[in-house]
LUMPAPA-373626 format. One record per residue (C-alpha): residue in one letter; chain; z negated, x, y negated. Coordinates in Angstrom, 1 decimal. Layout:
<lumvos>
+----+----+--------+--------+--------+
! aa ! ch !     c3 !     c1 !     c2 !
+----+----+--------+--------+--------+
!  A !  A !      Z !      X !      Y !
...
+----+----+--------+--------+--------+
</lumvos>
This chain:
<lumvos>
+----+----+--------+--------+--------+
! aa ! ch !     c3 !     c1 !     c2 !
+----+----+--------+--------+--------+
!  M !  A !    5.0 !    5.6 !   -7.3 !
!  T !  A !    1.6 !    5.2 !   -6.0 !
!  T !  A !    0.7 !    4.7 !   -2.4 !
!  P !  A !   -2.7 !    2.6 !   -2.6 !
!  A !  A !   -5.5 !    4.0 !   -1.1 !
!  D !  A !   -6.4 !    1.0 !    0.9 !
!  L !  A !   -3.3 !    1.3 !    3.0 !
!  R !  A !   -5.4 !    1.6 !    6.9 !
!  D !  A !   -6.4 !   -1.3 !    9.1 !
!  V !  A !  -10.4 !   -1.3 !    8.1 !
!  R !  A !  -10.8 !   -4.0 !    5.2 !
!  D !  A !  -12.3 !   -2.7 !    2.1 !
!  P !  A !  -15.0 !   -4.9 !    0.6 !
!  E !  A !  -14.3 !   -3.3 !   -3.1 !
!  L !  A !  -11.0 !   -4.1 !   -2.6 !
!  P !  A !  -10.5 !   -8.1 !   -4.1 !
!  G !  A !  -12.8 !   -7.3 !   -6.6 !
!  R !  A !  -11.3 !   -4.4 !   -8.0 !
!  L !  A !   -7.7 !   -6.9 !   -7.8 !
!  L !  A !   -9.3 !   -9.3 !   -9.9 !
!  T !  A !  -11.0 !   -7.0 !  -12.6 !
!  L !  A !   -7.8 !   -5.3 !  -13.4 !
!  E !  A !   -5.9 !   -9.1 !  -13.7 !
!  R !  A !   -8.5 !   -9.8 !  -15.8 !
!  D !  A !   -7.7 !   -7.0 !  -18.1 !
!  E !  A !   -4.3 !   -8.0 !  -18.4 !
!  L !  A !   -4.4 !  -12.1 !  -17.9 !
!  V !  A !   -7.2 !  -12.9 !  -20.3 !
!  P !  A !   -6.0 !  -11.3 !  -23.3 !
!  L !  A !   -2.5 !  -13.0 !  -22.9 !
!  L !  A !   -4.0 !  -16.4 !  -22.4 !
!  R !  A !   -6.1 !  -15.8 !  -25.5 !
!  S !  A !   -3.4 !  -14.5 !  -27.8 !
!  R !  A !   -1.1 !  -18.0 !  -26.6 !
!  A !  A !   -0.9 !  -21.3 !  -28.4 !
!  D !  A !   -2.2 !  -24.3 !  -27.9 !
!  A !  A !    0.9 !  -26.1 !  -27.1 !
!  D !  A !    1.4 !  -23.5 !  -23.8 !
!  F !  A !   -0.8 !  -24.2 !  -22.2 !
!  A !  A !    0.4 !  -28.0 !  -21.3 !
!  L !  A !    4.1 !  -26.2 !  -20.0 !
!  P !  A !    5.0 !  -27.3 !  -16.7 !
!  V !  A !    4.5 !  -24.3 !  -13.8 !
!  A !  A !    7.5 !  -24.8 !  -11.4 !
!  A !  A !    5.6 !  -23.0 !   -8.7 !
!  C !  A !    2.8 !  -25.7 !   -8.8 !
!  P !  A !    4.3 !  -28.7 !   -9.0 !
!  G !  A !    3.1 !  -31.5 !  -11.1 !
!  W !  A !    0.3 !  -28.8 !  -12.5 !
!  T !  A !    0.5 !  -27.3 !  -16.4 !
!  V !  A !   -0.7 !  -24.3 !  -17.5 !
!  R !  A !   -3.9 !  -25.5 !  -18.4 !
!  D !  A !   -4.3 !  -27.0 !  -14.5 !
!  V !  A !   -3.6 !  -24.1 !  -12.9 !
!  L !  A !   -5.8 !  -22.0 !  -14.9 !
!  A !  A !   -8.5 !  -24.5 !  -14.5 !
!  H !  A !   -8.0 !  -24.5 !  -10.6 !
!  C !  A !   -8.4 !  -20.5 !  -10.7 !
!  S !  A !  -11.2 !  -20.8 !  -12.6 !
!  S !  A !  -13.1 !  -23.8 !  -10.8 !
!  A !  A !  -12.0 !  -21.9 !   -7.6 !
!  L !  A !  -13.6 !  -18.7 !   -8.8 !
!  I !  A !  -17.1 !  -20.7 !  -10.3 !
!  R !  A !  -17.0 !  -22.1 !   -6.7 !
!  V !  A !  -17.0 !  -18.6 !   -4.8 !
!  V !  A !  -20.0 !  -16.9 !   -7.6 !
!  E !  A !  -22.0 !  -20.3 !   -7.1 !
!  R !  A !  -21.3 !  -20.1 !   -3.1 !
!  R !  A !  -20.3 !  -23.8 !   -3.2 !
!  F !  A !  -18.0 !  -24.9 !   -0.3 !
!  E !  A !  -18.9 !  -28.1 !    0.2 !
!  K !  A !  -16.8 !  -29.7 !    3.4 !
!  G !  A !  -13.0 !  -30.0 !    2.4 !
!  V !  A !  -13.2 !  -27.2 !   -0.7 !
!  F !  A !  -10.3 !  -25.9 !   -1.5 !
!  S !  A !   -8.3 !  -28.9 !   -0.6 !
!  P !  A !   -5.5 !  -30.6 !   -2.8 !
!  E !  A !   -8.2 !  -33.9 !   -3.4 !
!  C !  A !  -10.5 !  -31.2 !   -4.2 !
!  N !  A !   -9.2 !  -29.1 !   -6.5 !
!  D !  A !   -7.8 !  -32.0 !   -7.9 !
!  R !  A !  -11.5 !  -33.1 !   -8.6 !
!  D !  A !  -11.8 !  -29.6 !  -10.5 !
!  I !  A !   -8.8 !  -29.7 !  -12.9 !
!  A !  A !  -10.4 !  -33.4 !  -13.4 !
!  E !  A !  -13.6 !  -32.8 !  -14.2 !
!  R !  A !  -12.3 !  -29.9 !  -16.8 !
!  A !  A !  -10.3 !  -32.7 !  -18.6 !
!  D !  A !  -12.3 !  -33.0 !  -21.4 !
!  W !  A !  -12.4 !  -28.9 !  -22.0 !
!  S !  A !  -10.9 !  -26.9 !  -24.9 !
!  N !  A !   -8.5 !  -24.5 !  -23.9 !
!  A !  A !  -10.7 !  -21.3 !  -24.5 !
!  R !  A !  -13.3 !  -22.8 !  -22.6 !
!  V !  A !  -11.1 !  -22.6 !  -19.6 !
!  V !  A !  -10.7 !  -19.4 !  -20.3 !
!  D !  A !  -13.9 !  -18.6 !  -20.8 !
!  E !  A !  -14.4 !  -19.7 !  -17.2 !
!  L !  A !  -11.3 !  -17.7 !  -16.0 !
!  E !  A !  -12.6 !  -14.6 !  -17.5 !
!  R !  A !  -16.3 !  -15.0 !  -15.6 !
!  G !  A !  -15.2 !  -16.1 !  -12.4 !
!  M !  A !  -12.5 !  -13.0 !  -12.2 !
!  T !  A !  -15.7 !  -10.8 !  -13.5 !
!  E !  A !  -18.0 !  -12.1 !  -11.5 !
!  A !  A !  -16.9 !  -13.3 !   -8.1 !
!  G !  A !  -15.6 !  -10.1 !   -6.9 !
!  P !  A !  -19.3 !   -8.6 !   -5.5 !
!  V !  A !  -19.7 !  -12.1 !   -3.5 !
!  I !  A !  -16.6 !  -11.7 !   -2.3 !
!  A !  A !  -17.6 !   -8.3 !   -1.0 !
!  R !  A !  -19.9 !   -9.8 !    0.8 !
!  S !  A !  -18.9 !  -11.9 !    2.5 !
!  D !  A !  -16.8 !  -11.6 !    5.8 !
!  G !  A !  -13.4 !  -11.7 !    4.4 !
!  R !  A !  -12.7 !  -15.0 !    4.6 !
!  L !  A !  -12.8 !  -15.4 !    1.2 !
!  D !  A !  -10.5 !  -12.2 !    0.2 !
!  A !  A !   -7.4 !  -14.8 !   -0.1 !
!  V !  A !   -9.5 !  -16.4 !   -3.1 !
!  A !  A !   -8.5 !  -12.9 !   -5.2 !
!  L !  A !   -5.0 !  -12.9 !   -4.2 !
!  G !  A !   -4.0 !  -16.1 !   -4.8 !
!  E !  A !   -6.0 !  -15.6 !   -8.0 !
!  W !  A !   -3.8 !  -13.1 !   -8.9 !
!  V !  A !   -0.5 !  -14.9 !   -7.9 !
!  H !  A !   -1.2 !  -17.9 !   -9.9 !
!  A !  A !   -1.2 !  -15.4 !  -12.6 !
!  G !  A !    2.4 !  -14.1 !  -12.0 !
!  D !  A !    2.6 !  -17.8 !  -11.7 !
!  V !  A !    1.4 !  -18.4 !  -15.7 !
!  R !  A !    3.8 !  -15.2 !  -16.5 !
!  V !  A !    6.5 !  -16.6 !  -15.0 !
!  T !  A !    6.3 !  -20.1 !  -17.4 !
!  F !  A !    5.5 !  -18.0 !  -20.2 !
!  G !  A !    8.6 !  -16.1 !  -19.8 !
!  E !  A !    6.6 !  -12.8 !  -19.5 !
!  P !  A !    8.4 !   -9.6 !  -17.8 !
!  G !  A !    7.2 !   -8.1 !  -14.2 !
!  A !  A !    5.3 !  -11.1 !  -13.8 !
!  Y !  A !    4.0 !  -10.7 !   -9.8 !
!  A !  A !    4.0 !   -6.5 !  -10.5 !
!  G !  A !    1.7 !   -4.7 !  -13.3 !
!  R !  A !   -0.9 !   -2.3 !  -12.9 !
!  G !  A !   -2.8 !   -4.9 !  -10.1 !
!  L !  A !    0.4 !   -4.6 !   -7.8 !
!  P !  A !   -1.0 !   -1.6 !   -5.7 !
!  E !  A !   -4.3 !   -3.5 !   -4.9 !
!  A !  A !   -2.3 !   -7.0 !   -4.0 !
!  L !  A !   -0.3 !   -5.4 !   -1.4 !
!  A !  A !   -3.2 !   -4.0 !    0.4 !
!  L !  A !   -4.6 !   -7.3 !    0.0 !
!  L !  A !   -2.1 !   -8.6 !    1.1 !
!  G !  A !   -2.0 !   -6.0 !    4.4 !
!  T !  A !   -5.2 !   -6.8 !    4.8 !
!  I !  A !   -5.2 !  -10.5 !    5.1 !
!  T !  A !   -2.7 !  -10.8 !    7.0 !
!  R !  A !   -3.7 !   -8.5 !    9.9 !
!  A !  A !   -6.9 !  -10.3 !    9.3 !
!  R !  A !   -5.1 !  -13.7 !   10.2 !
!  G !  A !   -2.9 !  -12.4 !   12.7 !
!  H !  A !    0.0 !  -13.0 !   11.7 !
!  L !  A !    3.2 !  -12.3 !   12.5 !
!  P !  A !    3.9 !   -8.6 !   12.5 !
!  L !  A !    6.2 !   -6.9 !    9.7 !
!  H !  A !    7.5 !   -3.4 !    8.2 !
!  A !  A !    7.8 !   -2.7 !    4.7 !
!  D !  A !    9.8 !   -0.3 !    3.2 !
!  L !  A !    8.7 !   -1.1 !   -0.5 !
!  D !  A !   10.5 !    0.7 !   -3.7 !
!  D !  A !    7.0 !    0.9 !   -5.3 !
!  L !  A !    4.7 !    2.8 !   -2.3 !
!  D !  A !    5.3 !    6.4 !   -1.4 !
!  E !  A !    4.6 !    5.0 !    2.9 !
!  P !  A !    5.9 !    1.8 !    5.0 !
!  L !  A !    3.3 !   -1.1 !    4.4 !
!  K !  A !    2.6 !   -3.1 !    8.4 !
!  L !  A !    1.9 !   -6.5 !    8.0 !
!  G !  A !    0.7 !   -8.7 !   10.1 !
!  E !  A !   -1.1 !   -7.7 !   13.8 !
!  A !  A !    1.2 !   -6.4 !   16.8 !
!  S !  A !    0.5 !   -8.9 !   19.6 !
!  G !  A !    3.6 !   -6.9 !   21.5 !
!  E !  A !    5.1 !  -11.0 !   21.6 !
!  R !  A !    8.0 !  -10.3 !   18.9 !
!  P !  A !    9.1 !   -6.9 !   17.6 !
!  P !  A !    8.1 !   -5.9 !   13.9 !
!  G !  A !    9.9 !   -7.8 !   11.5 !
!  R !  A !   11.6 !   -5.5 !    8.7 !
!  F !  A !   11.3 !   -6.1 !    5.0 !
!  I !  A !   13.4 !   -4.1 !    2.7 !
!  G !  A !   13.0 !   -3.9 !   -1.1 !
!  D !  A !   10.2 !   -4.0 !   -3.8 !
!  G !  A !    6.6 !   -5.0 !   -3.7 !
!  P !  A !    6.3 !   -8.6 !   -6.3 !
!  T !  A !    9.5 !  -10.0 !   -3.7 !
!  L !  A !    7.4 !   -9.2 !   -0.9 !
!  L !  A !    4.6 !  -10.8 !   -2.6 !
!  R !  A !    7.0 !  -13.6 !   -3.7 !
!  L !  A !    7.8 !  -14.3 !   -0.1 !
!  Y !  A !    4.3 !  -14.5 !    1.4 !
!  A !  A !    3.0 !  -16.6 !   -1.3 !
!  G !  A !    6.0 !  -18.9 !   -0.8 !
!  R !  A !    7.1 !  -18.6 !   -4.9 !
!  P !  A !   11.0 !  -18.8 !   -6.0 !
!  L !  A !   12.7 !  -15.9 !   -5.5 !
!  D !  A !   15.3 !  -16.8 !   -9.0 !
!  G !  A !   15.5 !  -13.5 !  -10.9 !
!  A !  A !   13.7 !  -11.9 !   -7.9 !
!  A !  A !   15.3 !   -8.2 !   -6.5 !
!  A !  A !   17.5 !   -8.0 !   -4.2 !
!  Y !  A !   15.9 !   -7.4 !   -0.9 !
!  E !  A !   16.8 !   -6.7 !    3.5 !
!  L !  A !   15.1 !   -8.9 !    6.0 !
!  A !  A !   15.7 !   -8.5 !    9.2 !
!  G !  A !   13.9 !   -9.9 !   12.4 !
!  V !  A !   11.8 !  -13.2 !   10.6 !
!  E !  A !   12.6 !  -16.3 !    8.4 !
!  A !  A !   11.7 !  -16.0 !    4.8 !
!  A !  A !    9.5 !  -19.2 !    5.6 !
!  E !  A !    7.2 !  -17.6 !    8.6 !
!  L !  A !    6.1 !  -15.2 !    5.6 !
!  N !  A !    3.8 !  -18.0 !    3.4 !
!  I !  A !    0.5 !  -17.4 !    4.1 !
!  F !  A !   -0.7 !  -20.2 !    1.5 !
!  G !  A !    1.3 !  -23.3 !    3.1 !
!  D !  A !    3.2 !  -25.8 !    1.2 !
+----+----+--------+--------+--------+
</lumvos>
């Protein structure tokens, strides 16, 4: 088991970039190994989107970060749909190329931000898990980046003043504290593994997830990405 060095309250500006780099090195080779037909598979976690749509959304979001294009309504559902539509005539290989560039170049830009872009990196990692689920790959929301994803989840939930929760994880040697203790309610408690915890916070289906215990909070309250 591994305890990430980033389980402290101070934001580590390099953490999002590390997560993106780790995920790039695992996801991009997987995508390049798949047949074109696999890119047309529907993604259960993102109703109405195919694998290609998810990847086009991910690549466009990262390139927006790289190029600092944050017009009004950026990252809204309407904006996401437009970004996907703009790539409709691209080859799958071109979409993957753009995704690789974004995962390589966005980290330094996020590091120089005030933390509001940190969730972009975590969202990319979650979407990579969505694609792995679609492909039937094992360890969809795990892999080498799991410690960094958990640490980033802690950073984001604290920065947003999310409800407090103490997680005793099979994957870490020390408890992970999430959210911000306000005194208004006692911290919730989670016992289980990291991938299941991340699925809960990302609002992902728990089909096939390991058994877990959750007390003092409802699962729906944990979702940080909305419906």
